[in-house]
C-alpha positions as CSV (number, residue, x, y, z in Angstrom):
1,M,-21.4,18.0,-24.0
2,H,-20.1,14.8,-22.5
3,H,-22.7,12.0,-22.2
4,I,-22.8,9.6,-19.2
5,A,-24.9,6.5,-19.2
6,I,-25.9,4.9,-15.8
7,I,-26.9,1.3,-16.2
8,V,-29.2,0.1,-13.4
9,H,-31.0,-3.2,-12.8
10,K,-34.4,-3.4,-14.4
11,H,-36.0,-4.4,-11.1
12,F,-34.5,-1.5,-9.1
13,P,-35.4,1.9,-10.7
14,F,-32.8,4.7,-10.0
15,D,-35.4,6.8,-8.3
16,N,-36.7,4.3,-5.8
17,I,-33.7,4.3,-3.5
18,R,-31.8,7.3,-2.1
19,Y,-28.7,6.4,-4.1
20,L,-25.6,8.6,-3.6
21,L,-25.0,8.4,-7.4
22,R,-28.4,9.9,-8.0
23,E,-27.3,13.0,-6.1
24,I,-23.9,13.1,-7.8
25,A,-25.7,12.8,-11.2
26,E,-27.7,15.9,-10.4
27,I,-24.5,17.8,-9.9
28,W,-23.2,16.6,-13.2
29,Q,-26.4,17.8,-15.0
30,N,-26.0,21.2,-13.3
31,D,-22.5,21.2,-14.7
32,R,-23.9,20.7,-18.2
33,L,-23.1,17.0,-18.5
34,R,-25.7,14.9,-20.1
35,V,-26.9,11.9,-18.0
36,S,-29.0,9.0,-19.2
37,V,-30.3,6.2,-16.9
38,L,-30.7,2.8,-18.7
39,N,-33.0,0.3,-17.1
40,G,-31.5,-3.0,-18.0
41,P,-29.2,-4.2,-20.7
42,D,-31.6,-3.8,-23.7
43,N,-31.6,0.0,-24.0
44,Y,-28.3,1.0,-25.6
45,V,-27.7,4.7,-26.2
46,D,-24.4,6.3,-27.5
47,A,-22.4,7.7,-24.6
48,D,-18.9,8.7,-23.8
49,L,-18.9,6.8,-20.5
50,A,-21.0,4.1,-18.8
51,I,-21.3,3.4,-15.1
52,L,-22.5,-0.1,-13.9
53,H,-24.9,0.6,-11.0
54,V,-26.6,-2.7,-10.5
55,N,-27.9,-3.2,-7.0
56,M,-27.1,-6.9,-6.8
57,T,-24.4,-8.8,-5.0
58,V,-23.2,-10.5,-8.2
59,A,-23.4,-8.6,-11.4
60,P,-25.4,-10.5,-14.0
61,E,-23.3,-11.5,-17.0
62,D,-25.7,-9.8,-19.5
63,Y,-25.1,-6.5,-17.8
64,L,-21.4,-6.9,-17.8
65,E,-21.4,-7.7,-21.5
66,F,-23.7,-4.7,-22.1
67,I,-21.4,-2.2,-20.4
68,R,-18.4,-3.4,-22.3
69,R,-19.9,-1.9,-25.5
70,Y,-19.0,1.5,-24.2
71,P,-15.5,3.2,-24.8
72,V,-15.0,4.1,-21.1
73,T,-16.5,2.3,-18.2
74,I,-16.8,2.5,-14.4
75,N,-17.0,-0.6,-12.3
76,S,-17.2,-2.9,-15.3
77,S,-14.5,-5.2,-13.9
78,I,-16.3,-6.1,-10.6
79,R,-18.4,-9.2,-10.6
80,D,-18.9,-10.3,-7.0
81,I,-19.1,-8.3,-3.7
82,S,-20.4,-11.1,-1.5
83,K,-19.0,-11.6,2.0
84,R,-17.4,-14.9,0.9
85,R,-15.6,-12.9,-1.9
86,I,-14.4,-9.9,0.2
87,S,-14.0,-11.1,3.8
88,S,-10.8,-12.4,5.2
89,N,-12.4,-13.2,8.6
90,L,-14.8,-16.0,7.9
91,V,-15.2,-18.7,10.5
92,R,-15.9,-22.3,9.6
93,R,-17.5,-24.8,11.9
94,G,-15.0,-26.7,13.9
95,D,-12.0,-24.5,13.0
96,G,-11.3,-23.8,16.7
97,Y,-11.9,-20.0,16.7
98,R,-12.8,-18.9,20.3
99,G,-13.7,-15.3,20.0
100,Q,-16.9,-13.4,19.5
101,I,-18.9,-14.2,16.3
102,V,-21.3,-12.3,14.1
103,V,-23.7,-13.9,11.6
104,K,-24.2,-11.9,8.3
105,T,-25.8,-12.5,5.0
106,N,-23.5,-13.5,2.2
107,N,-25.3,-11.1,0.0
108,N,-25.0,-7.4,0.3
109,C,-27.4,-5.1,2.2
110,R,-28.5,-7.8,4.6
111,G,-29.7,-9.8,1.6
112,A,-32.6,-7.4,0.9
113,C,-32.1,-6.5,-2.7
114,D,-31.2,-10.0,-3.9
115,S,-34.2,-11.4,-2.0
116,E,-36.4,-8.8,-3.7
117,N,-35.0,-9.7,-7.1
118,A,-35.8,-13.4,-6.4
119,A,-39.4,-12.4,-5.6
120,K,-39.7,-10.9,-9.1
121,G,-38.2,-13.9,-10.9
122,P,-39.6,-17.2,-12.1
123,L,-42.4,-18.8,-10.2
124,L,-40.2,-21.4,-8.4
125,K,-37.9,-18.7,-7.1
126,K,-40.9,-16.6,-6.0
127,Y,-42.3,-19.6,-4.1
128,T,-39.0,-20.5,-2.5
129,N,-38.3,-16.9,-1.5
130,S,-41.7,-16.6,0.1
131,L,-41.4,-19.8,2.0
132,R,-37.9,-19.0,3.4
133,C,-39.2,-15.6,4.7
134,R,-41.6,-17.6,7.0
135,L,-38.8,-19.8,8.4
136,P,-36.7,-19.1,11.5
137,W,-34.0,-16.5,10.9
138,S,-31.2,-19.1,10.7
139,W,-32.7,-20.5,7.5
140,R,-33.4,-17.2,5.7
141,A,-31.5,-15.4,2.9
142,K,-32.4,-12.0,4.4
143,L,-31.8,-10.7,7.9
144,S,-33.1,-7.6,9.7
145,E,-30.2,-7.6,12.1
146,Y,-26.8,-9.3,12.3
147,P,-26.8,-11.4,15.5
148,I,-23.6,-11.5,17.7
149,F,-22.6,-14.5,19.7
150,E,-20.0,-15.0,22.4
151,S,-18.6,-18.1,20.6
152,A,-19.1,-20.3,17.6
153,D,-20.7,-22.9,19.8
154,Q,-23.7,-20.7,20.3
155,V,-24.4,-20.3,16.6
156,P,-27.5,-22.2,15.6
157,R,-26.7,-25.4,13.6
158,A,-28.9,-24.3,10.7
159,V,-26.6,-21.3,10.1
160,W,-23.7,-23.5,9.2
161,H,-25.7,-25.2,6.5
162,N,-27.3,-22.1,5.1
163,P,-25.4,-21.0,2.0
164,D,-26.9,-17.5,2.2
165,L,-25.4,-16.8,5.6
166,V,-21.8,-16.5,6.7
167,V,-20.1,-16.6,10.1
168,E,-17.4,-14.0,10.7
169,K,-15.1,-13.1,13.6
170,F,-16.6,-10.1,15.4
171,L,-13.7,-7.7,15.3
172,P,-15.0,-4.2,16.3
173,E,-12.9,-1.1,16.6
174,R,-13.3,0.6,20.0
175,S,-12.5,4.2,21.1
176,N,-13.4,5.8,24.4
177,G,-16.2,3.3,25.0
178,F,-17.7,3.7,21.5
179,Y,-17.9,1.3,18.6
180,C,-16.2,2.8,15.5
181,L,-17.0,2.4,11.8
182,R,-14.8,3.9,9.2
183,T,-16.3,4.7,5.8
184,W,-14.3,5.4,2.6
185,V,-16.3,6.6,-0.4
186,F,-14.6,7.2,-3.7
187,L,-15.1,8.0,-7.4
188,G,-11.9,8.0,-9.5
189,D,-9.3,10.2,-7.7
190,K,-11.8,11.9,-5.4
191,E,-12.6,10.5,-2.0
192,T,-14.0,11.0,1.5
193,N,-13.1,9.1,4.6
194,S,-14.7,9.3,8.0
195,I,-15.2,7.6,11.4
196,A,-18.7,7.1,12.9
197,Y,-19.1,6.5,16.6
198,S,-21.9,4.6,18.1
199,N,-23.0,2.9,21.4
200,E,-24.2,-0.1,19.3
201,P,-21.9,-2.9,18.2
202,I,-23.3,-2.8,14.6
203,V,-22.9,0.8,13.6
204,K,-25.6,2.2,11.3
205,S,-26.5,5.7,10.1
206,Y,-29.4,5.8,12.5
207,N,-27.5,5.0,15.7
208,I,-24.4,7.2,15.1
209,V,-23.7,9.7,18.0
210,R,-20.9,11.6,16.3
211,F,-18.6,11.8,13.2
212,E,-15.0,12.5,12.6
213,K,-14.0,13.6,9.0
214,G,-10.8,13.8,7.1
215,V,-9.3,10.6,8.4
216,E,-6.2,9.2,6.7
217,I,-6.8,6.3,4.3
218,P,-4.6,3.2,5.0
219,D,-2.4,2.0,2.1
220,E,-3.7,-1.5,2.8
221,L,-7.2,-0.4,2.0
222,R,-6.1,1.3,-1.2
223,K,-4.6,-2.0,-2.3
224,M,-7.9,-3.8,-1.6
225,R,-9.6,-1.3,-3.9
226,R,-7.1,-1.9,-6.7
227,D,-7.3,-5.7,-6.3
228,M,-11.1,-5.6,-6.5
229,A,-11.0,-3.1,-9.4
230,F,-13.4,-0.6,-7.8
231,D,-13.7,2.7,-9.6
232,Y,-16.7,4.0,-7.6
233,G,-18.1,2.7,-4.3
234,K,-18.0,2.6,-0.5
235,F,-15.9,0.5,1.8
236,D,-16.9,0.0,5.5
237,Y,-14.0,-1.0,7.6
238,A,-12.2,-0.8,10.9
239,I,-8.6,-0.8,12.2
240,V,-8.1,-3.4,14.9
241,D,-4.6,-4.0,16.4
242,G,-3.2,-2.0,13.5
243,R,-4.8,-4.2,10.9
244,V,-7.5,-3.2,8.3
245,I,-10.7,-5.2,8.7
246,L,-13.0,-4.8,5.7
247,Y,-16.6,-5.2,6.7
248,D,-18.4,-4.4,3.5
249,A,-17.7,-3.3,-0.1
250,N,-20.6,-1.6,-1.9
251,W,-20.9,-0.4,-5.5
252,T,-24.3,1.2,-5.1
253,P,-24.0,3.2,-1.9
254,S,-27.0,5.2,-0.6
255,L,-27.5,8.2,1.7
256,G,-28.9,6.0,4.4
257,S,-30.8,8.1,7.0
258,L,-28.5,11.1,6.4
259,S,-29.9,14.1,4.5
260,R,-28.7,15.5,1.2
261,E,-27.7,18.7,3.0
262,Q,-25.6,16.8,5.5
263,L,-23.7,15.1,2.7
264,L,-23.6,17.9,0.1
265,P,-19.9,18.8,0.6
266,N,-19.1,15.1,0.0
267,I,-21.4,14.9,-3.0
268,L,-19.8,18.0,-4.6
269,L,-16.3,16.6,-4.1
270,L,-17.1,13.1,-5.4
271,A,-18.9,14.6,-8.5
272,E,-15.5,16.0,-9.6
273,G,-14.1,12.4,-9.7
274,I,-15.8,11.8,-13.1
275,R,-13.3,14.2,-14.7
276,A,-10.6,11.5,-14.4
277,Y,-12.6,9.4,-17.0
278,L,-13.8,12.1,-19.4
């Protein structure tokens, strides 16, 4: 029986969020694969393969050192999935860009998980995090929404000085009046790719009006995956004027507001991707 170790952050238990990998791991267990969830880098167990599943924007060095003790690893070569690391559409103050603008958190998941981790850290970090949550949104490290502006001139001055926020060109894909979000999810050599359509400019699982499945994956996106050394994860992207626009790279994707039943065919397919590593 093959043994898979899933390494999660000690502050983010595997059962607290509807992680896609949690559903995949259940399929593995039904297929007679042994799965162990390790909370933090101090709980080594022998295993054939280890998956780094740390719900942070930057993987802590002690977790990276820990996973390298295993003979086969997944996502052990990724360190940073921040917007400043993955985005090619950042706007800097005074650079002359005249199009629409969107303000995002530099950290993943609107800054929520990194902010929560800071709240559980040393006293000074707790105090600073609590204080910033009371400030106007332009000074915060966590946002509930990503605001869109018609031009860079409308962006609040504080945003440009806030290291936890980034300003990006707002480059949406449009089709028949809808905003489009393409999502590529992969594990090893197994993958799913879809387009979600919404009336809202920021497409989320709760505002989708319809899906299109089985969409071709651009070679340019595959190259991005290789360059970032992603074994497992989710890329949110668009195709605008024939160019791939990567919005987000996530190594701990969740089900969002979708049900397990809705995603079960994808879960079953992605679960087979582990065979490429065993």
